[in-house]
N, C-alpha and C positions, 0 to 999 in steps of 0.2 A: 304492405309491406315495412317491418321496422328495421334500419339502420342500428337500434343499440337497445339490445334485452341485458339487462340485472336481474338474476336470478341467485335471490340470497344472499349478496355482495357483502363482504365483511372482511375487516382489516382489523386485527391486533395486534398491538405491544406489549407483551406481558401479561399483567392481568389492566390492561387497561385496553377497551372496546373503542375505538376509532369511527368506525364506519359497522352499524349493527343489523343484517339480515337485511338489506334495502334489495324494492325490488321496484323496477321503473320498466316502460318502452318507449321508445323514441321513432316516430312515424318516419318514412324518407321524407326528405323535404321540409322536415318540421324544423322551427326558431324553441327549442324545449329550455326550461330553466330548471336549475337547483338554486336554490332561496335557501339562503341562511343568516346567522348572524358566522361572525367569526369564530374559529374554532369546531363550526358543528359536523365538522365532516367535510367539507363540498371538494376542498383542493386532496385530500386521501382519497374519494371516490373517481376523480379526473385522473390519479395517476393511476390507479389501479384500470378503468378503463382504457388509457391508452397502454397498456404493459410498463410503465415504470418501475410497477413495485406488483409483489404478488399478490393476490388475495389469498386471506385465512382461509376462508370458507367460501362459499359460493364459487359462482363466473360469471361471466359478460360475454355477449353475441355481437361483435362488433361488424358490420359489412357481410355478416355470415359465417364470421372465422370467431371461435371462443380465447378468449386473452390467457387462458392458463395454458392450453395446448397449441398456437397457432398464434404466439406475443409477435413475431416477426411478420404474419401474411396481416394482421391488425395493422403493423407501423406503414405498411406501403401505402393502407388506404384511408388517412388520416394526420389533418393538420392538427396544431398546437400554437395557442398563442397564450404564453405565460402573464401572468400579473407581475411579475418580473421583467427587466429588458434583457431580451435577448440579441440584442444587436453589439456588433463590432464597432464602437464609435470610431476606429480609426483608419477600419476599413470604408470604401466606397460604397454607395448601395448596390452595386454591380458586382462586388468583391461580398459582399454579405451574401446576395443571391447566389453566388458560386462557390458560396461556403455548404449553404444548403444542398444545396445538388450536390455535391459530394458530400456529405454527410447522408443522404437518405437515396444516395445511388441514384441517381435520376441524369441518364447519359444527355440525350437531345433536348438540354434544360434553354439553351437560349433565346429560342424564339417566342416560347409561351414564358420567360424572364422578359424579354424584351414586351408582349404584350399585354401583363401584368402592369408590369411601371406605367403605361402610356394608359392603361384602363384606369386607373387611380391618379393620374395626372403627373405623376414626377419623373417622367421617363427622359426629361430635359437634363432633371439632375441627377442622373445615373453613375456620374465618373465627380460625385461629390461626396464627401464624408461624410459617414452619416451624425458623426457628432454634430453638423454644424445645420441639421434639418430639425424644423422644428416639432413640436411633438404631435402635429396633428398627422405629419410627414413622419414622422418617425413610424406612427400605426400603421400609416399607409403600407410601409417599406414589411413590414412585422405582417401583414394581412398576407402582402404580394410573397413573401416567403413561406407563409402558413397554405400557398395554393397551388406552391410551386411544383408539387407531385402529383396533381388533379385528386383531389384525394374526395372521396363522399361523405365523408363526417370532418366536421374541425370544433372541438373542443377550446373553447375559451374562459379560462380562469380567469375571473377578474377581471377583465379584460380594460373597465373604465377605471379605477380604482386610482386617485391620485390627480385627475385629470381634471382641468376644471371646466365650466358648465355647456362653455362652447363648444371645449375639445370633446366632451361626452356625447352633446348631441351630434357632432359630428360621427363620432365613433357607433353612435345607435344606427343612424341612417346607410351607412358605410357596412353594419351588419346584416342589415333587411336587403340593398343591394347586392353585396354576395350570393346571400339564401337566394335571391329570386335570380338574377343574371347567371351564376354557377350551379342551383339547381344542387346546392351542397346544404347535407343538414347541419346544425348547430346543436351545440351544448353547450349554454353558457350557465356557466355559476357567478352568484352575483349576493351581496347583500343590503343592496337598489332596490327599493318596492320599489317608483318609480320605476325603474330600468327593466325590472319584471311583467311588472302592468305594460309598458310601452312594445317590449319587444314580444314578447315570448304567447305562443299560443297556446301551451299548460305549461304547467308549475308542477316543480314536486317541492316542501317544506318540509327542508331536513334541520332537526335540533337535536344535539346532541348522540349523532348516530342514527339518529331513524328517521325516516320519514313519515310525517304526522297528518299529511295531506299530498293530494293533488286533484289538481284538474286545472281547466280553463280559468284565468285570472275574474272572468266574470261567475261563473260557477263557484270557487272559490269566496268571493267579496257574498253571492247570493247565501251562501248556506253558514259561513261564518264569520261575514259581515256586521254590521251596525257603524256608529258615529262615537267618535271618541271627542268630548268636553276633557278641553285640558285648563284646570283655576290651580291659577298661583297666587296662592293664602299671602295675606299679609304675618300674619303670627300661625303658627304649629297648635292645632285644633285637631280633634279625635272628630270626625264624619264617618257617619254612619249611615249607609245606602244601600237600598237590594240593588243594587250594580256593581260588577268588578271596576275594582280600585287599586290604582298602581300610585304608589305616592315617591317623590324623587324628589328631594333638593327645596323644600316646600312647594312641590308643585302637582297636584290630583292628578292624574288620566284616567278618567271615568268613561269605563263603553257603556253605552246606553244601544236600544233597539232603534229610536230614532229622537234625536235632539232638540226640533222641536216641542215634541208632546212630553221631555222630562225637563227639560231646561228650568223653567219656573218652579219646579217641585227643589232640584237642585240648589239653584239660589236662594229658596227660602229655609231650608234646612242647614245651607252651611250659617245664610246670614252674608247678607249684602256687604257689610261694614267689614267683613272678613277678607273679601274677597279684592285682592290687587288687581289681576287684570285674568281674561277669560277670551276662549280662543275655542270656536267648533268646528272640529276636521271631520268632513263626512266618510263615509265607508270606505276605505283602501284595504292592502295586503298586510297593511301594518296593523289597520283592525281585524283580520285574520289572524296573524302571531300572536296578537293580544289576547284573542279568543281563546288558541287554542295550545297556550304556555301561561298565559299568564302575565308575560310581558312583551314590553317592548324591542323588538329586534334589535334599536340600537342600544338598552337600555343590558344586553343578555351580556354578563362579564367572562372576559376570555386574559386570562393572566397567560402571556407568550412563553414568559421566562418558567412559569412553572410548568408548564403544557409540554416543553422540551425538557426541561430536566427529566421529568417524568420518562418522556422517550429513550433520554439517555439510557437510567438506569434499568429500563426495559430491556435497551437490546443486546445488554451485557452479560 
């Protein structure tokens, strides 16, 4: 049974197409990843799926309801965790839950609120202001708020952006935990390759508003993967090899089927005296993205000022 079905989902702002006729299905109880660089269309997709913005074309069925025809019914059945902080730091944890309950029309929320705070180990701090919480505690409170209305699906838009390594790992554990213990479907957007690989049973890779590949991490790495050899050059030289090469700031990223079989050939072609450093990265989702787009996900350019200026012009 599918919790989410996107059908030719499209969002345009004037002449600009932010999301371009995307299609995917998410099974009930699945952790599904939408992976792509900044500006790829991930957040716009989430906003359409949650009924925050109407699609220009297409539709989505969320927990059995159309976002175009029954957006209120959709909102009753979902939770949302934004990349931005949604807590009021001047309110206590309990007061934040109360505000959330009123916004969502959850009447008998107190018992569930207590259970959630206890489940995440922050019940003893329920009367402490959220501004006094650690980063990890704040994330637990945000997840508690998202679960308050007993949602069937939780949408997480870049939930670990800006977190340190330890807090990010704790958040990954938390996502797995609620997916299992609360039987909630999770749609996760991210531009962190490792995050998608660690958490998601399936992934759709989105780039420039289009979904370019879908499958399990293992399937994608097997079909589109390979190894990447990173070589920092001592000086700028022209390198010709029968492989995909991305050159940036004096470093070559060379995508090869197997590093062990091609490394000597590459070193001889470039010349050992021209190499400052060398590193081999085995097959990963970053390799998949390089194969599909010709660039690394971290290297995709996104000019935020230009993008939002364009949106403002399109809305006039």
